[in-house]
N, C-alpha and C positions, 0 to 999 in steps of 0.2 A: 283902720281904727282912728277915730277922733281923738284929740288931745284928752278930752275928760275921760274917755274910756281908758287910754293909756295910764293916765294918773290913777285911776281906780285899780287898775291891774298892778301897778306898782304899790299902791297903798296896800293891797292884800297880800302881796309878796312879803311886804314889811311885817305884816300881821303874822303871816306864816312863821317867818323867822322869830319873831318875838315869843310867839307861842311855843315854839320848840325850846326855846332858850330858858324859859321859867320852868325849872327842872326840880323835881323831887325824886331822889334815887329810890327806885322799888325793885330792885333785881335785875332781871335781864331787859326789862322793858321799863324806863324811866316814866314817872307821872309827869306829864307836861299839859299846858293849855292848848295842845294842837287839836284836840277834839272839839273844843269850844270854837275855835277859828274855822274849822272845817264847817261846822254846823251854821255859823253866821255865814261864811261864805255861800254855802248851799242855799240859804234862805234869800240872800241878797242879790247874788251874781247870776247872771246867764252862764249856762256851761261852758261857752267858749271863753268867757273871761276867767273863770274858774281855772281852766287848762292853761291859759296863758300866764296867770299869775301864780300858780302852783308849778308850772313848768320851769319858769324862771327861778322860783325857790329851789326846785329839785336839781336843775342845772348848775346852780352855784353850789350846791352841796357835792354834787358828783365832781365838780371841778376842783374841790379842795377847800372851799370856803367853809368855815365851821358854823354853817347854819343848822345843822342837824343837832339833835339833842346832846348826842357825844361827839361832835366834831364834824367831819366831812371827809371827802374823797371818794375815789372809785372803789377802794375796798370795804367801804360802807354796806356794799350789796351782800356782804358775807355775814353782816350783823344779823342775828335772830330777829331783830325788831324791824329790819328794812321793809318787810312785807306790809306793815302798817303804813309807812310811807307811801307806799304803792298805792294802797287802798284809799287814802284820803281824797284825791280828786274823783275817784270813781263815786265814793259815797256822797260827796258834795254835789256832784252832776245829778246823781239820782235824786236827792233831795230837791235841787232846782227844778228838775223835769217834772216831779211830781207835784210841787207847789203850783207850777204853771198849768199842769193839766186839771188839777182839782180847783184851783183859784180859791185857795182856802186861806183865811186870815184868823181862824180860831187858834187859841194856843194848844189845846188838846189835839187837833188834827195835825198841827205842825209837829207837835212832840212825837206823836205816833210816827210820822214819816221821817223823823230825825231818829226814831229808836231803830228803825228798818235800816237807816244809814248806818247806824251803829253796829248792827248785825253784820253789814256788809264789810265793815272795817275789820270787826273781829274774825270773820270767815276768810278773808283774803290774809290777814296778818298771821292768823294761826296756821293755816296751810303753809305759807312760805316759811314760818318759823319751824314747823315740822320738818320740812325739806332741808332746811339749813342745819338743825340739830342732828337729824339722822343721816344725811347723805354728805354733808360737808364736815360736821364736827365729830361724827361717829358717837353721838350720845345715846342713841337707841332709846328714843323716847315714844310713847305711843300717843295718839291724839288726845287722849283724855288728860294725859299729863301735860300736854302742850296747852290744852284749853285752861287747865288748872293754873299754869304760868302766865299764859298771854291774855287771857280774858276775864276770868273770875276775879281776881284781885282789883281789877280796875272797874268792875260794872257799877258800883256805887257812886264812885267819883265821876265817871263818864256820864252816868245819868243825871247828875247834878250839873255837870257841864252842858248837858243838853238842855237842861231846863233854863239855865241861865242864858245859853246862847240863843234859845227860841226867844225868850223874853226880851233880850237886847235887840234881836233882829226884827221883831215885831213893832218894837218901839221905833227903831230906826227907819223901818219902811214907812213909817207916816211922815218923815220929813220931806217936804215937796222935792227938794233938789234930789234926794236918794230914790224917791218914789218915780221920777221921771226916768232917771239913769239906770238904777240897778234892778229893782224889784221886778221878777218875771211875771208875777200875778197881775191880774187886771184891777 
């Protein structure tokens, strides 16, 4: 990796930390700006840079640095919301790959791609939450109640985050230095 690429990965690692630290408490899953950062990363970075930057963020959190919304440490894997953290690089990579394949620059097409990315986040996050609540915490929740807890309350705010993230990423993609280095579309 070149110095410029390493710097971009470090920059997005910092964005992931900032996105997780702006928190509005909302029950089991706090409301953060992480979804918006995932969208921007997916629209601007190539998948390998997403995995490097998010992997560094993830590793710092698991090592105990308080970079996650509610702290950090290896015990964080037992939090019901941990599955959403696992889903973020997968969703961002999907967005990046789809933008590259479709070569799209329209807001609507990117918004739809990002909404599918949000579906990936909700699917992985809710499945993990179901497992933790039922098999670790013994809370005996069905999948519908998990979706009511882990996805439905966040749909409006996440849709707004996607719209803002798409808008920002499309504007940033026009900057020549970013266009040369980041944007996977032609």
